[in-house]
All heavy atoms as a GROMACS GRO file, in nm:
protein
  496
    1MET      N    1 -22.993 -19.704  -2.538
    1MET     CA    2 -23.068 -19.584  -2.501
    1MET      C    3 -23.216 -19.616  -2.477
    1MET      O    4 -23.281 -19.544  -2.405
    1MET     CB    5 -23.055 -19.479  -2.611
    1MET     CG    6 -22.916 -19.418  -2.621
    1MET     SD    7 -22.862 -19.349  -2.465
    1MET     CE    8 -22.922 -19.185  -2.478
    2ARG      N    9 -23.267 -19.719  -2.537
    2ARG     CA   10 -23.408 -19.752  -2.518
    2ARG      C   11 -23.435 -19.804  -2.378
    2ARG      O   12 -23.546 -19.793  -2.327
    2ARG     CB   13 -23.450 -19.860  -2.618
    2ARG     CG   14 -23.453 -19.813  -2.759
    2ARG     CD   15 -23.497 -19.925  -2.848
    2ARG     NE   16 -23.480 -19.892  -2.987
    2ARG     CZ   17 -23.507 -19.973  -3.086
    2ARG    NH1   18 -23.552 -20.094  -3.060
    2ARG    NH2   19 -23.489 -19.935  -3.209
    3ILE      N   20 -23.335 -19.862  -2.316
    3ILE     CA   21 -23.355 -19.924  -2.186
    3ILE      C   22 -23.346 -19.820  -2.072
    3ILE      O   23 -23.395 -19.844  -1.962
    3ILE     CB   24 -23.254 -20.038  -2.165
    3ILE    CG1   25 -23.301 -20.128  -2.054
    3ILE    CG2   26 -23.115 -19.985  -2.136
    3ILE    CD1   27 -23.230 -20.260  -2.048
    4LEU      N   28 -23.287 -19.706  -2.097
    4LEU     CA   29 -23.269 -19.605  -1.993
    4LEU      C   30 -23.402 -19.560  -1.930
    4LEU      O   31 -23.411 -19.557  -1.807
    4LEU     CB   32 -23.191 -19.485  -2.048
    4LEU     CG   33 -23.150 -19.381  -1.946
    4LEU    CD1   34 -23.060 -19.441  -1.840
    4LEU    CD2   35 -23.079 -19.266  -2.016
    5PRO      N   36 -23.507 -19.527  -2.005
    5PRO     CA   37 -23.634 -19.489  -1.940
    5PRO      C   38 -23.694 -19.603  -1.857
    5PRO      O   39 -23.752 -19.579  -1.751
    5PRO     CB   40 -23.726 -19.454  -2.057
    5PRO     CG   41 -23.636 -19.423  -2.171
    5PRO     CD   42 -23.513 -19.506  -2.149
    6LEU      N   43 -23.676 -19.726  -1.902
    6LEU     CA   44 -23.726 -19.840  -1.825
    6LEU      C   45 -23.651 -19.856  -1.693
    6LEU      O   46 -23.711 -19.886  -1.590
    6LEU     CB   47 -23.716 -19.968  -1.907
    6LEU     CG   48 -23.806 -19.976  -2.030
    6LEU    CD1   49 -23.775 -20.102  -2.109
    6LEU    CD2   50 -23.951 -19.973  -1.988
    7LEU      N   51 -23.521 -19.837  -1.697
    7LEU     CA   52 -23.443 -19.846  -1.574
    7LEU      C   53 -23.480 -19.735  -1.475
    7LEU      O   54 -23.488 -19.760  -1.355
    7LEU     CB   55 -23.294 -19.840  -1.606
    7LEU     CG   56 -23.235 -19.963  -1.672
    7LEU    CD1   57 -23.089 -19.940  -1.708
    7LEU    CD2   58 -23.248 -20.084  -1.582
    8CYS      N   59 -23.504 -19.616  -1.526
    8CYS     CA   60 -23.546 -19.506  -1.439
    8CYS      C   61 -23.681 -19.535  -1.375
    8CYS      O   62 -23.701 -19.512  -1.256
    8CYS     CB   63 -23.551 -19.375  -1.518
    8CYS     SG   64 -23.389 -19.314  -1.563
    9ALA      N   65 -23.774 -19.587  -1.452
    9ALA     CA   66 -23.907 -19.620  -1.398
    9ALA      C   67 -23.896 -19.730  -1.294
    9ALA      O   68 -23.960 -19.724  -1.189
    9ALA     CB   69 -24.000 -19.662  -1.512
   10LEU      N   70 -23.815 -19.829  -1.319
   10LEU     CA   71 -23.795 -19.938  -1.223
   10LEU      C   72 -23.732 -19.887  -1.094
   10LEU      O   73 -23.773 -19.925  -0.984
   10LEU     CB   74 -23.708 -20.047  -1.286
   10LEU     CG   75 -23.682 -20.169  -1.200
   10LEU    CD1   76 -23.812 -20.242  -1.168
   10LEU    CD2   77 -23.586 -20.263  -1.270
   11LEU      N   78 -23.636 -19.799  -1.105
   11LEU     CA   79 -23.573 -19.741  -0.987
   11LEU      C   80 -23.673 -19.662  -0.904
   11LEU      O   81 -23.676 -19.673  -0.780
   11LEU     CB   82 -23.456 -19.652  -1.029
   11LEU     CG   83 -23.380 -19.585  -0.916
   11LEU    CD1   84 -23.313 -19.689  -0.828
   11LEU    CD2   85 -23.279 -19.488  -0.971
   12LEU      N   86 -23.757 -19.584  -0.967
   12LEU     CA   87 -23.858 -19.507  -0.894
   12LEU      C   88 -23.958 -19.598  -0.824
   12LEU      O   89 -23.998 -19.572  -0.710
   12LEU     CB   90 -23.930 -19.412  -0.989
   12LEU     CG   91 -23.850 -19.291  -1.035
   12LEU    CD1   92 -23.928 -19.212  -1.139
   12LEU    CD2   93 -23.815 -19.202  -0.918
   13LEU      N   94 -24.000 -19.706  -0.889
   13LEU     CA   95 -24.091 -19.801  -0.826
   13LEU      C   96 -24.028 -19.867  -0.705
   13LEU      O   97 -24.093 -19.886  -0.602
   13LEU     CB   98 -24.135 -19.907  -0.927
   13LEU     CG   99 -24.237 -19.864  -1.030
   13LEU    CD1  100 -24.259 -19.975  -1.132
   13LEU    CD2  101 -24.369 -19.830  -0.962
   14MET      N  102 -23.901 -19.901  -0.714
   14MET     CA  103 -23.832 -19.963  -0.601
   14MET      C  104 -23.821 -19.867  -0.484
   14MET      O  105 -23.839 -19.906  -0.369
   14MET     CB  106 -23.694 -20.011  -0.645
   14MET     CG  107 -23.700 -20.133  -0.735
   14MET     SD  108 -23.542 -20.185  -0.805
   14MET     CE  109 -23.429 -20.169  -0.673
   15LEU      N  110 -23.792 -19.742  -0.512
   15LEU     CA  111 -23.780 -19.642  -0.404
   15LEU      C  112 -23.914 -19.618  -0.336
   15LEU      O  113 -23.921 -19.605  -0.214
   15LEU     CB  114 -23.724 -19.511  -0.459
   15LEU     CG  115 -23.577 -19.514  -0.499
   15LEU    CD1  116 -23.538 -19.382  -0.563
   15LEU    CD2  117 -23.489 -19.545  -0.380
   16ARG      N  118 -24.022 -19.612  -0.413
   16ARG     CA  119 -24.154 -19.591  -0.355
   16ARG      C  120 -24.195 -19.710  -0.270
   16ARG      O  121 -24.254 -19.695  -0.163
   16ARG     CB  122 -24.258 -19.568  -0.464
   16ARG     CG  123 -24.245 -19.433  -0.530
   16ARG     CD  124 -24.351 -19.412  -0.632
   16ARG     NE  125 -24.482 -19.409  -0.569
   16ARG     CZ  126 -24.596 -19.410  -0.636
   16ARG    NH1  127 -24.594 -19.413  -0.766
   16ARG    NH2  128 -24.710 -19.406  -0.573
   17GLY      N  129 -24.164 -19.831  -0.312
   17GLY     CA  130 -24.196 -19.951  -0.237
   17GLY      C  131 -24.117 -19.960  -0.108
   17GLY      O  132 -24.169 -20.000  -0.004
   18ALA      N  133 -23.991 -19.922  -0.111
   18ALA     CA  134 -23.907 -19.927   0.009
   18ALA      C  135 -23.954 -19.825   0.112
   18ALA      O  136 -23.946 -19.849   0.232
   18ALA     CB  137 -23.761 -19.902  -0.029
   19ALA      N  138 -24.002 -19.713   0.068
   19ALA     CA  139 -24.047 -19.610   0.162
   19ALA      C  140 -24.171 -19.655   0.238
   19ALA      O  141 -24.189 -19.619   0.354
   19ALA     CB  142 -24.077 -19.480   0.087
   20GLY      N  143 -24.256 -19.735   0.178
   20GLY     CA  144 -24.377 -19.779   0.244
   20GLY      C  145 -24.357 -19.893   0.342
   20GLY      O  146 -24.446 -19.925   0.420
   21LYS      N  147 -24.242 -19.955   0.345
   21LYS     CA  148 -24.219 -20.072   0.429
   21LYS      C  149 -24.167 -20.036   0.568
   21LYS      O  150 -24.154 -20.123   0.652
   21LYS     CB  151 -24.121 -20.166   0.362
   21LYS     CG  152 -24.178 -20.234   0.239
   21LYS     CD  153 -24.082 -20.333   0.182
   21LYS     CE  154 -24.143 -20.398   0.059
   21LYS     NZ  155 -24.054 -20.494  -0.001
   22THR      N  156 -24.136 -19.911   0.593
   22THR     CA  157 -24.079 -19.875   0.722
   22THR      C  158 -24.164 -19.767   0.788
   22THR      O  159 -24.130 -19.649   0.785
   22THR     CB  160 -23.934 -19.822   0.706
   22THR    OG1  161 -23.936 -19.713   0.614
   22THR    CG2  162 -23.842 -19.930   0.655
   23PRO      N  163 -24.276 -19.804   0.849
   23PRO     CA  164 -24.356 -19.704   0.916
   23PRO      C  165 -24.284 -19.652   1.039
   23PRO      O  166 -24.214 -19.726   1.108
   23PRO     CB  167 -24.484 -19.779   0.956
   23PRO     CG  168 -24.443 -19.921   0.960
   23PRO     CD  169 -24.332 -19.937   0.859
   24SER      N  170 -24.296 -19.523   1.065
   24SER     CA  171 -24.228 -19.466   1.180
   24SER      C  172 -24.301 -19.503   1.308
   24SER      O  173 -24.424 -19.507   1.313
   24SER     CB  174 -24.221 -19.313   1.167
   24SER     OG  175 -24.351 -19.261   1.162
   25LEU      N  176 -24.224 -19.532   1.410
   25LEU     CA  177 -24.282 -19.570   1.538
   25LEU      C  178 -24.321 -19.444   1.613
   25LEU      O  179 -24.245 -19.348   1.620
   25LEU     CB  180 -24.182 -19.651   1.620
   25LEU     CG  181 -24.149 -19.789   1.569
   25LEU    CD1  182 -24.045 -19.853   1.658
   25LEU    CD2  183 -24.272 -19.875   1.563
   26GLY      N  184 -24.439 -19.446   1.668
   26GLY     CA  185 -24.483 -19.336   1.751
   26GLY      C  186 -24.461 -19.368   1.897
   26GLY      O  187 -24.381 -19.454   1.931
   27SER      N  188 -24.534 -19.303   1.981
   27SER     CA  189 -24.527 -19.329   2.124
   27SER      C  190 -24.670 -19.336   2.177
   27SER      O  191 -24.763 -19.289   2.113
   27SER     CB  192 -24.449 -19.218   2.194
   27SER     OG  193 -24.522 -19.098   2.190
   28PRO      N  194 -24.688 -19.393   2.296
   28PRO     CA  195 -24.822 -19.395   2.354
   28PRO      C  196 -24.881 -19.254   2.370
   28PRO      O  197 -25.001 -19.235   2.353
   28PRO     CB  198 -24.800 -19.463   2.489
   28PRO     CG  199 -24.681 -19.550   2.467
   28PRO     CD  200 -24.594 -19.473   2.373
   29GLN      N  201 -24.795 -19.156   2.397
   29GLN     CA  202 -24.843 -19.019   2.411
   29GLN      C  203 -24.895 -18.965   2.278
   29GLN      O  204 -24.997 -18.897   2.274
   29GLN     CB  205 -24.732 -18.928   2.465
   29GLN     CG  206 -24.693 -18.958   2.607
   29GLN     CD  207 -24.594 -19.075   2.619
   29GLN    OE1  208 -24.533 -19.116   2.520
   29GLN    NE2  209 -24.582 -19.131   2.738
   30ASP      N  210 -24.826 -18.996   2.170
   30ASP     CA  211 -24.872 -18.954   2.037
   30ASP      C  212 -25.007 -19.018   2.005
   30ASP      O  213 -25.096 -18.954   1.949
   30ASP     CB  214 -24.772 -18.993   1.928
   30ASP     CG  215 -24.643 -18.914   1.936
   30ASP    OD1  216 -24.644 -18.802   1.990
   30ASP    OD2  217 -24.540 -18.967   1.888
   31CYS      N  218 -25.020 -19.144   2.041
   31CYS     CA  219 -25.145 -19.216   2.015
   31CYS      C  220 -25.260 -19.153   2.093
   31CYS      O  221 -25.370 -19.133   2.039
   31CYS     CB  222 -25.128 -19.363   2.052
   31CYS     SG  223 -25.270 -19.466   2.014
   32GLU      N  224 -25.237 -19.121   2.219
   32GLU     CA  225 -25.342 -19.059   2.301
   32GLU      C  226 -25.380 -18.922   2.247
   32GLU      O  227 -25.497 -18.884   2.250
   32GLU     CB  228 -25.295 -19.048   2.446
   32GLU     CG  229 -25.292 -19.183   2.515
   32GLU     CD  230 -25.240 -19.174   2.657
   32GLU    OE1  231 -25.234 -19.062   2.713
   32GLU    OE2  232 -25.206 -19.280   2.714
   33ARG      N  233 -25.282 -18.847   2.195
   33ARG     CA  234 -25.312 -18.716   2.136
   33ARG      C  235 -25.402 -18.731   2.014
   33ARG      O  236 -25.480 -18.641   1.982
   33ARG     CB  237 -25.184 -18.645   2.096
   33ARG     CG  238 -25.129 -18.560   2.206
   33ARG     CD  239 -25.014 -18.476   2.159
   33ARG     NE  240 -24.900 -18.514   2.241
   33ARG     CZ  241 -24.785 -18.561   2.198
   33ARG    NH1  242 -24.762 -18.573   2.069
   33ARG    NH2  243 -24.689 -18.595   2.280
   34ARG      N  244 -25.392 -18.843   1.945
   34ARG     CA  245 -25.475 -18.868   1.827
   34ARG      C  246 -25.611 -18.924   1.866
   34ARG      O  247 -25.693 -18.955   1.780
   34ARG     CB  248 -25.405 -18.968   1.735
   34ARG     CG  249 -25.275 -18.914   1.680
   34ARG     CD  250 -25.201 -19.022   1.607
   34ARG     NE  251 -25.246 -19.029   1.469
   34ARG     CZ  252 -25.193 -19.105   1.378
   34ARG    NH1  253 -25.092 -19.184   1.408
   34ARG    NH2  254 -25.239 -19.106   1.256
   35GLY      N  255 -25.636 -18.940   1.996
   35GLY     CA  256 -25.764 -18.992   2.042
   35GLY      C  257 -25.770 -19.144   2.041
   35GLY      O  258 -25.878 -19.202   2.038
   36GLY      N  259 -25.655 -19.210   2.046
   36GLY     CA  260 -25.651 -19.354   2.039
   36GLY      C  261 -25.594 -19.416   2.165
   36GLY      O  262 -25.571 -19.351   2.266
   37PHE      N  263 -25.570 -19.547   2.157
   37PHE     CA  264 -25.510 -19.623   2.266
   37PHE      C  265 -25.420 -19.730   2.205
   37PHE      O  266 -25.438 -19.770   2.090
   37PHE     CB  267 -25.617 -19.688   2.354
   37PHE     CG  268 -25.706 -19.783   2.281
   37PHE    CD1  269 -25.678 -19.919   2.278
   37PHE    CD2  270 -25.819 -19.738   2.213
   37PHE    CE1  271 -25.760 -20.007   2.209
   37PHE    CE2  272 -25.901 -19.825   2.146
   37PHE     CZ  273 -25.871 -19.961   2.143
   38CYS      N  274 -25.322 -19.776   2.281
   38CYS     CA  275 -25.229 -19.878   2.233
   38CYS      C  276 -25.285 -20.016   2.263
   38CYS      O  277 -25.338 -20.040   2.371
   38CYS     CB  278 -25.094 -19.861   2.300
   38CYS     SG  279 -25.012 -19.707   2.257
   39SER      N  280 -25.273 -20.105   2.166
   39SER     CA  281 -25.322 -20.241   2.181
   39SER      C  282 -25.215 -20.338   2.134
   39SER      O  283 -25.158 -20.322   2.026
   39SER     CB  284 -25.450 -20.261   2.100
   39SER     OG  285 -25.494 -20.394   2.109
   40HIS      N  286 -25.185 -20.439   2.216
   40HIS     CA  287 -25.083 -20.538   2.181
   40HIS      C  288 -25.139 -20.639   2.081
   40HIS      O  289 -25.246 -20.695   2.101
   40HIS     CB  290 -25.038 -20.611   2.308
   40HIS     CG  291 -24.922 -20.701   2.284
   40HIS    ND1  292 -24.794 -20.654   2.267
   40HIS    CD2  293 -24.914 -20.836   2.274
   40HIS    CE1  294 -24.714 -20.754   2.247
   40HIS    NE2  295 -24.784 -20.867   2.251
   41GLY      N  296 -25.068 -20.660   1.973
   41GLY     CA  297 -25.109 -20.760   1.873
   41GLY      C  298 -25.196 -20.704   1.763
   41GLY      O  299 -25.153 -20.691   1.651
   42SER      N  300 -25.321 -20.670   1.795
   42SER     CA  301 -25.411 -20.614   1.694
   42SER      C  302 -25.518 -20.531   1.764
   42SER      O  303 -25.533 -20.537   1.885
   42SER     CB  304 -25.476 -20.725   1.612
   42SER     OG  305 -25.557 -20.804   1.694
   43CYS      N  306 -25.592 -20.458   1.686
   43CYS     CA  307 -25.699 -20.375   1.741
   43CYS      C  308 -25.827 -20.459   1.755
   43CYS      O  309 -25.850 -20.550   1.676
   43CYS     CB  310 -25.727 -20.256   1.649
   43CYS     SG  311 -25.587 -20.143   1.635
   44PRO      N  312 -25.911 -20.428   1.853
   44PRO     CA  313 -26.038 -20.501   1.869
   44PRO      C  314 -26.129 -20.479   1.748
   44PRO      O  315 -26.111 -20.385   1.670
   44PRO     CB  316 -26.100 -20.438   1.993
   44PRO     CG  317 -25.990 -20.369   2.064
   44PRO     CD  318 -25.890 -20.330   1.960
   45LEU      N  319 -26.228 -20.566   1.733
   45LEU     CA  320 -26.324 -20.555   1.623
   45LEU      C  321 -26.396 -20.420   1.628
   45LEU      O  322 -26.435 -20.375   1.736
   45LEU     CB  323 -26.426 -20.667   1.629
   45LEU     CG  324 -26.374 -20.807   1.596
   45LEU    CD1  325 -26.484 -20.909   1.618
   45LEU    CD2  326 -26.325 -20.813   1.453
   46GLY      N  327 -26.413 -20.358   1.514
   46GLY     CA  328 -26.483 -20.231   1.505
   46GLY      C  329 -26.396 -20.110   1.534
   46GLY      O  330 -26.440 -19.997   1.526
   47ILE      N  331 -26.270 -20.136   1.567
   47ILE     CA  332 -26.174 -20.028   1.598
   47ILE      C  333 -26.068 -20.029   1.489
   47ILE      O  334 -26.014 -20.134   1.454
   47ILE     CB  335 -26.109 -20.050   1.736
   47ILE    CG1  336 -26.214 -20.067   1.845
   47ILE    CG2  337 -26.011 -19.939   1.769
   47ILE    CD1  338 -26.294 -19.944   1.875
   48GLY      N  339 -26.037 -19.913   1.435
   48GLY     CA  340 -25.940 -19.905   1.327
   48GLY      C  341 -25.799 -19.877   1.376
   48GLY      O  342 -25.778 -19.816   1.480
   49ARG      N  343 -25.701 -19.922   1.298
   49ARG     CA  344 -25.561 -19.897   1.329
   49ARG      C  345 -25.521 -19.764   1.267
   49ARG      O  346 -25.538 -19.742   1.147
   49ARG     CB  347 -25.476 -20.011   1.273
   49ARG     CG  348 -25.333 -20.000   1.309
   49ARG     CD  349 -25.250 -20.118   1.271
   49ARG     NE  350 -25.308 -20.207   1.174
   49ARG     CZ  351 -25.239 -20.296   1.105
   49ARG    NH1  352 -25.111 -20.308   1.123
   49ARG    NH2  353 -25.299 -20.374   1.018
   50VAL      N  354 -25.465 -19.673   1.348
   50VAL     CA  355 -25.428 -19.541   1.297
   50VAL      C  356 -25.278 -19.514   1.307
   50VAL      O  357 -25.232 -19.408   1.268
   50VAL     CB  358 -25.506 -19.429   1.368
   50VAL    CG1  359 -25.653 -19.437   1.334
   50VAL    CG2  360 -25.484 -19.432   1.518
   51GLY      N  361 -25.203 -19.609   1.361
   51GLY     CA  362 -25.059 -19.589   1.373
   51GLY      C  363 -24.994 -19.698   1.455
   51GLY      O  364 -25.053 -19.803   1.480
   52LEU      N  365 -24.871 -19.672   1.497
   52LEU     CA  366 -24.794 -19.766   1.577
   52LEU      C  367 -24.751 -19.700   1.707
   52LEU      O  368 -24.711 -19.584   1.708
   52LEU     CB  369 -24.669 -19.812   1.501
   52LEU     CG  370 -24.691 -19.892   1.374
   52LEU    CD1  371 -24.558 -19.914   1.303
   52LEU    CD2  372 -24.754 -20.025   1.407
   53CYS      N  373 -24.758 -19.775   1.816
   53CYS     CA  374 -24.707 -19.729   1.945
   53CYS      C  375 -24.565 -19.782   1.968
   53CYS      O  376 -24.481 -19.712   2.023
   53CYS     CB  377 -24.797 -19.776   2.058
   53CYS     SG  378 -24.960 -19.699   2.057
   54SER      N  379 -24.541 -19.906   1.927
   54SER     CA  380 -24.410 -19.969   1.936
   54SER      C  381 -24.403 -20.078   1.830
   54SER      O  382 -24.494 -20.089   1.747
   54SER     CB  383 -24.389 -20.027   2.076
   54SER     OG  384 -24.474 -20.138   2.097
   55GLU      N  385 -24.300 -20.160   1.835
   55GLU     CA  386 -24.286 -20.264   1.734
   55GLU      C  387 -24.399 -20.367   1.740
   55GLU      O  388 -24.432 -20.428   1.639
   55GLU     CB  389 -24.152 -20.336   1.751
   55GLU     CG  390 -24.034 -20.250   1.712
   55GLU     CD  391 -23.903 -20.326   1.723
   55GLU    OE1  392 -23.906 -20.450   1.732
   55GLU    OE2  393 -23.799 -20.260   1.724
   56HIS      N  394 -24.457 -20.388   1.858
   56HIS     CA  395 -24.559 -20.491   1.874
   56HIS      C  396 -24.695 -20.436   1.915
   56HIS      O  397 -24.787 -20.512   1.939
   56HIS     CB  398 -24.514 -20.595   1.976
   56HIS     CG  399 -24.384 -20.659   1.942
   56HIS    ND1  400 -24.372 -20.752   1.840
   56HIS    CD2  401 -24.259 -20.642   1.991
   56HIS    CE1  402 -24.245 -20.790   1.830
   56HIS    NE2  403 -24.175 -20.725   1.921
   57GLU      N  404 -24.708 -20.305   1.924
   57GLU     CA  405 -24.834 -20.244   1.965
   57GLU      C  406 -24.885 -20.148   1.858
   57GLU      O  407 -24.809 -20.071   1.802
   57GLU     CB  408 -24.817 -20.166   2.096
   57GLU     CG  409 -24.795 -20.253   2.216
   57GLU     CD  410 -24.790 -20.170   2.343
   57GLU    OE1  411 -24.729 -20.063   2.343
   57GLU    OE2  412 -24.850 -20.214   2.441
   58PHE      N  413 -25.014 -20.156   1.833
   58PHE     CA  414 -25.078 -20.068   1.736
   58PHE      C  415 -25.153 -19.957   1.809
   58PHE      O  416 -25.204 -19.977   1.919
   58PHE     CB  417 -25.178 -20.146   1.650
   58PHE     CG  418 -25.113 -20.247   1.562
   58PHE    CD1  419 -25.125 -20.382   1.590
   58PHE    CD2  420 -25.041 -20.209   1.451
   58PHE    CE1  421 -25.066 -20.477   1.509
   58PHE    CE2  422 -24.980 -20.303   1.370
   58PHE     CZ  423 -24.992 -20.437   1.399
   59CYS      N  424 -25.162 -19.842   1.744
   59CYS     CA  425 -25.246 -19.734   1.795
   59CYS      C  426 -25.384 -19.754   1.732
   59CYS      O  427 -25.398 -19.754   1.610
   59CYS     CB  428 -25.188 -19.598   1.756
   59CYS     SG  429 -25.286 -19.459   1.814
   60CYS      N  430 -25.484 -19.774   1.816
   60CYS     CA  431 -25.620 -19.802   1.770
   60CYS      C  432 -25.711 -19.686   1.806
   60CYS      O  433 -25.693 -19.622   1.909
   60CYS     CB  434 -25.672 -19.929   1.836
   60CYS     SG  435 -25.564 -20.072   1.813
   61ARG      N  436 -25.811 -19.663   1.723
   61ARG     CA  437 -25.907 -19.556   1.748
   61ARG      C  438 -26.040 -19.594   1.687
   61ARG      O  439 -26.047 -19.654   1.581
   61ARG     CB  440 -25.857 -19.426   1.687
   61ARG     CG  441 -25.948 -19.308   1.717
   61ARG     CD  442 -25.894 -19.180   1.663
   61ARG     NE  443 -25.902 -19.184   1.517
   61ARG     CZ  444 -25.846 -19.095   1.438
   61ARG    NH1  445 -25.776 -18.998   1.486
   61ARG    NH2  446 -25.860 -19.105   1.308
   62SER      N  447 -26.147 -19.556   1.756
   62SER     CA  448 -26.281 -19.580   1.705
   62SER      C  449 -26.299 -19.509   1.572
   62SER      O  450 -26.251 -19.397   1.553
   62SER     CB  451 -26.384 -19.531   1.806
   62SER     OG  452 -26.512 -19.539   1.751
   63ARG      N  453 -26.368 -19.572   1.480
   63ARG     CA  454 -26.390 -19.511   1.348
   63ARG      C  455 -26.480 -19.389   1.356
   63ARG      O  456 -26.483 -19.308   1.265
   63ARG     CB  457 -26.451 -19.614   1.254
   63ARG     CG  458 -26.363 -19.733   1.233
   63ARG     CD  459 -26.432 -19.835   1.145
   63ARG     NE  460 -26.365 -19.962   1.153
   63ARG     CZ  461 -26.270 -20.003   1.070
   63ARG    NH1  462 -26.230 -19.921   0.974
   63ARG    NH2  463 -26.214 -20.121   1.082
   64TRP      N  464 -26.555 -19.375   1.464
   64TRP     CA  465 -26.648 -19.264   1.476
   64TRP      C  466 -26.591 -19.150   1.556
   64TRP      O  467 -26.660 -19.056   1.590
   64TRP     CB  468 -26.779 -19.313   1.541
   64TRP     CG  469 -26.841 -19.417   1.456
   64TRP    CD1  470 -26.913 -19.396   1.342
   64TRP    CD2  471 -26.834 -19.557   1.472
   64TRP    NE1  472 -26.952 -19.514   1.286
   64TRP    CE2  473 -26.906 -19.616   1.366
   64TRP    CE3  474 -26.777 -19.640   1.567
   64TRP    CZ2  475 -26.919 -19.753   1.354
   64TRP    CZ3  476 -26.789 -19.776   1.552
   64TRP    CH2  477 -26.861 -19.830   1.447
   65TYR      N  478 -26.462 -19.155   1.589
   65TYR     CA  479 -26.398 -19.047   1.662
   65TYR      C  480 -26.386 -18.926   1.569
   65TYR      O  481 -26.344 -18.939   1.456
   65TYR     CB  482 -26.259 -19.090   1.709
   65TYR     CG  483 -26.192 -18.988   1.797
   65TYR    CD1  484 -26.221 -18.980   1.931
   65TYR    CD2  485 -26.096 -18.901   1.744
   65TYR    CE1  486 -26.160 -18.888   2.012
   65TYR    CE2  487 -26.035 -18.808   1.824
   65TYR     CZ  488 -26.067 -18.802   1.957
   65TYR     OH  489 -26.006 -18.709   2.037
   66PRO      N  490 -26.422 -18.807   1.618
   66PRO     CA  491 -26.417 -18.689   1.529
   66PRO      C  492 -26.280 -18.649   1.484
   66PRO      O  493 -26.182 -18.670   1.534
   66PRO     CB  494 -26.478 -18.578   1.613
   66PRO     CG  495 -26.488 -18.628   1.751
   66PRO     CD  496 -26.471 -18.775   1.748
   0.00000   0.00000   0.00000
């Protein structure tokens, strides 16, 4: 009985970790609606990543965008 709370806590940690590993893919249209643009590989310097356009493209947006 002492191990039951530990197993429950471990299960919850595993579920939370698994949920963070699969970001949902957006589309270029979604990225443009957010005020961003799609960039292959990585975002340019000074530009932040705000999402995904596809498996290999990131949605990038200026940090100063309102």
